[in-house]
C-alpha positions in Angstrom: 6.4 -7.7 -11.3 4.9 -10.7 -11.0 1.3 -11.5 -11.6 -0.9 -13.7 -9.1 -3.8 -15.5 -9.9 -7.4 -14.5 -9.7 -9.0 -14.8 -6.4 -6.2 -13.4 -4.2 -5.6 -10.2 -2.5 -3.2 -8.7 -5.2 -3.0 -9.4 -8.6 0.2 -9.1 -8.3 3.3 -9.6 -5.8 3.6 -6.0 -4.2 7.4 -5.0 -5.0 9.9 -5.3 -2.2 12.3 -2.5 -3.4 9.5 -0.4 -4.2 8.1 -0.5 -0.8 11.4 -0.2 1.1 12.3 2.7 -0.8 9.3 4.3 0.0 9.5 3.6 3.7 12.9 5.3 4.0 11.9 8.5 2.4 8.7 8.7 4.4 10.6 8.3 7.7 13.5 10.8 6.5 10.6 13.3 5.9 8.1 12.3 8.9 11.6 12.7 11.2 12.0 16.0 9.5 8.9 17.4 10.0 8.8 16.3 14.0 12.1 18.0 14.4 10.8 21.2 12.6 7.7 21.1 14.6 9.3 20.7 18.0 11.8 23.0 17.6 9.1 26.1 16.3 6.8 24.8 18.7 3.8 24.7 16.0 2.5 22.0 17.3 -0.6 22.4 15.2 1.4 20.7 12.6 1.4 17.5 14.6 -1.1 15.8 12.0 1.5 16.5 9.5 4.3 14.3 11.2 1.2 11.4 12.3 0.4 11.0 8.4 3.7 10.5 7.8 3.9 7.7 10.2 1.0 6.6 8.6 2.3 6.1 5.3 5.1 4.3 6.7 2.5 1.6 8.4 0.7 1.3 5.3 4.0 0.7 3.0 5.1 -1.9 5.7 2.1 -3.7 5.0 3.0 -3.8 1.3 6.4 -5.4 2.5 4.7 -7.9 4.4 2.6 -8.6 1.3 5.7 -9.0 -0.4 6.6 -11.9 1.3 2.9 -13.1 2.4 0.5 -12.1 -0.4 -2.5 -13.9 1.1 -1.8 -11.9 4.8 -5.0 -10.3 5.5 -4.0 -8.0 8.3 -0.9 -6.9 5.8 -3.2 -6.1 2.9 -6.0 -4.1 5.6 -2.8 -2.0 6.8 -1.6 -1.1 3.5 -5.0 -0.6 2.0 -6.3 1.6 5.5 -3.3 3.6 6.4 -1.9 4.8 3.1 -6.0 5.6 2.2 -6.3 7.9 5.1 -3.0 9.4 5.7 -3.6 12.8 3.2 -6.8 13.3 5.8 -4.2 14.3 8.5 -2.0 16.4 5.7 -5.4 18.3 5.0 -6.1 19.1 8.8 -2.8 21.0 9.3 -4.0 22.8 6.0 -6.8 24.0 7.2 -5.5 25.3 10.4 -2.8 26.9 8.6 -5.3 29.3 6.5 -6.8 30.7 10.1 -3.5 31.2 11.5 -2.7 33.4 8.0 -5.9 35.2 8.5 -5.4 36.1 12.2 -1.7 36.9 11.6 -2.7 39.5 8.8 -5.3 40.9 10.8 -7.7 40.4 7.9 -10.5 38.6 9.5 -13.0 40.7 7.5 -11.8 39.5 4.1 -12.8 36.0 4.6 -15.8 34.6 3.5 -16.3 32.2 6.7 -15.6 34.0 10.2 -12.4 32.7 11.1 -13.3 31.3 14.3 -15.8 29.0 12.5 -13.5 28.4 9.3 -10.8 26.0 11.3 -13.6 24.4 12.8 -15.9 23.3 10.0 -13.1 22.5 7.6 -11.2 20.2 10.1 -14.7 18.8 11.5 -15.2 17.9 7.5 -11.8 16.4 7.5 -12.3 14.3 10.7 -16.0 13.4 9.0 -14.0 11.9 5.7 -11.4 10.4 7.6 -14.3 8.2 9.8 -16.1 7.4 6.6 -12.9 5.9 4.7 -11.6 4.3 7.6 -15.3 2.8 7.9 -15.0 1.6 4.6 -11.5 0.2 5.0 -12.8 -1.9 7.9 -15.8 -3.3 5.5 -13.7 -4.4 2.8 -11.2 -6.1 5.4 -14.3 -8.2 6.3 -14.2 -10.2 3.3 -17.7 -11.0 2.7 -18.4 -9.7 -0.9 -21.5 -7.5 -0.3 -19.6 -6.0 2.8 -16.3 -5.8 0.3 -18.6 -3.8 -2.2 -20.1 -1.9 0.5 -16.8 -1.0 1.8 -15.6 0.5 -1.8 -18.9 2.6 -2.0 -18.2 4.1 1.3 -14.8 4.9 0.6 -15.9 6.5 -2.9 -18.2 8.6 -0.9 -15.7 9.9 1.8 -13.1 10.6 -1.3 -15.7 12.4 -3.0 -16.4 14.6 0.4 -12.8 15.2 0.6 -12.9 16.7 -2.8 -15.6 18.5 -2.4 -14.0 20.2 1.0 -10.8 20.5 -0.5 -12.5 22.4 -3.1 -14.5 24.7 -1.3 -11.4 25.4 0.9 -9.1 26.8 -2.0 -12.4 29.1 -2.8 -12.0 30.3 0.5 -8.5 30.9 0.2 -8.3 32.3 -3.4 -11.0 34.9 -2.1 -9.4 35.7 1.1 -6.1 35.9 -1.0 -7.8 38.3 -3.6 -9.5 40.5 -1.4 -6.2 41.1 0.8 -4.0 42.0 -2.0 -6.8 44.6 -3.3 -6.7 46.1 0.2 -3.6 45.2 2.2 -4.0 45.1 6.2 -1.1 47.4 8.2 0.0 43.8 9.4 0.2 42.0 5.8 2.0 44.9 4.3 5.2 44.4 6.4 7.9 41.8 5.9 7.2 39.8 9.6 4.2 38.0 7.8 4.8 36.2 4.6 1.3 35.5 3.8 1.4 35.4 0.1 4.0 32.9 -0.1 2.3 30.8 2.7 -0.7 30.6 0.5 1.4 29.6 -2.8 2.2 26.7 -0.5 -1.2 25.9 0.5 -2.1 26.1 -3.0 0.5 23.5 -4.1 0.1 20.9 -1.3 -3.7 21.2 -1.9 -3.3 20.9 -5.6 -1.3 17.4 -5.0 -3.7 15.8 -2.5 -6.5 16.7 -4.7 -4.6 14.9 -7.9 -3.9 12.1 -5.7 -8.1 11.9 -4.1 -9.1 12.1 -7.7 -6.8 9.2 -8.9 -8.1 7.2 -5.8 -11.7 7.8 -7.0 -10.8 6.2 -10.1 -9.4 3.6 -8.9 -12.1 2.5 -6.4 -15.0 3.4 -9.3 -12.8 0.8 -11.3 -13.5 -1.9 -8.7 -11.5 -4.5 -7.3 -10.6 -5.6 -10.8 -10.6 -2.5 -12.2 -7.3 -1.5 -14.0 -5.4 0.7 -11.5 -5.8 -2.2 -9.1 -4.2 -5.0 -11.5 -1.0 -2.9 -11.6 0.8 -1.7 -8.9 3.0 1.4 -10.3 0.0 4.0 -10.2 -0.4 3.5 -6.5 3.5 5.1 -6.4 3.2 7.5 -8.9 -0.4 9.4 -8.0 -0.5 8.4 -4.2 3.4 8.0 -2.7 5.2 10.1 -4.8 2.8 13.0 -4.7 2.1 12.4 -0.9 6.0 12.7 -0.6 6.2 15.9 -2.3 3.4 17.2 -0.3 5.4 16.7 2.9 8.8 17.9 1.3 7.3 21.2 0.2 5.5 21.5 3.8 8.8 20.7 5.4 11.2 23.0 3.6 8.6 26.0 3.5 7.4 25.5 6.9 4.7 27.9 8.3 7.1 29.2 10.9 9.6 30.4 8.6 6.8 32.5 7.4 4.2 33.4 9.9 4.4 34.8 13.7 2.9 32.3 16.5 -0.5 33.3 17.0 -2.2 33.2 20.4 -6.0 32.5 20.8 -6.9 35.8 20.4 -5.6 36.1 16.8 -2.5 38.6 17.5 0.7 37.8 16.9 2.3 36.3 20.3 4.1 38.7 22.6 7.6 40.1 21.5 6.5 40.3 17.6 6.4 43.9 16.7 3.5 44.6 13.9 4.4 46.8 11.1 3.2 49.7 9.3 1.9 49.8 6.2 5.6 50.7 4.8 7.1 47.8 6.6 8.3 50.2 9.6 8.3 48.9 13.1 7.3 51.1 15.9 8.1 48.7 18.7 4.5 48.0 19.4 3.8 44.6 20.1 0.8 42.7 19.1 -0.3 41.6 22.5 -0.6 44.4 24.6 
């Protein structure tokens, strides 16, 4: 990794090979997510596919930066799109918890009313997305004062995202604990693999939280901080973790563990509900 002198957009020449490999990986993962979403008709997972596309655009910016490290547009692309992509992953993760609660008919076990749970977390996610995007726009202005303001704005968005994600994990764990202690009729059967789906939520949430903590440390150090002076951390603590997030979600997709639910919170018509022993009586959820 060749270094560039002071006063440039990068402190190094972005690696072409690393960026191209990352683009290919996210392209495969995005195509896989799109295929699974269309086949299952689980369109609430669309933000995951869009997030993958954001990652692709961001690393295309790094390819351009390899050939033209003074390209401001390329620098903005790689900074902004890689930064905000995980917020899109988070939107689907938040919506999935609400579907788990409704599929198990365990609304009373949630510390937040199910009708509000998804709305609150997704609204917070949209807010963090806008804050980070606005911070990226300020940094692109080039003015030193605006760059500093942009960095602080992004830091605020990242901190807020960590707080929201941490609250989400706490809410999930409380729900998980309550439902394990006193299972509902729907959760006791085999048609809703709610515990396995919650484990998937915990894994991808942990991956995104680690990535966000890395980003906070990166921005606290400033543009001349140690994490921005070298290239490998962005691939190890961002690209790799987000690719793992997409991979885990793509393999253990909600459609393989959760029945589709209607707006009333019941399994869709034609999906029988089991009793506490997993036996089916031919009843359907949507009567």
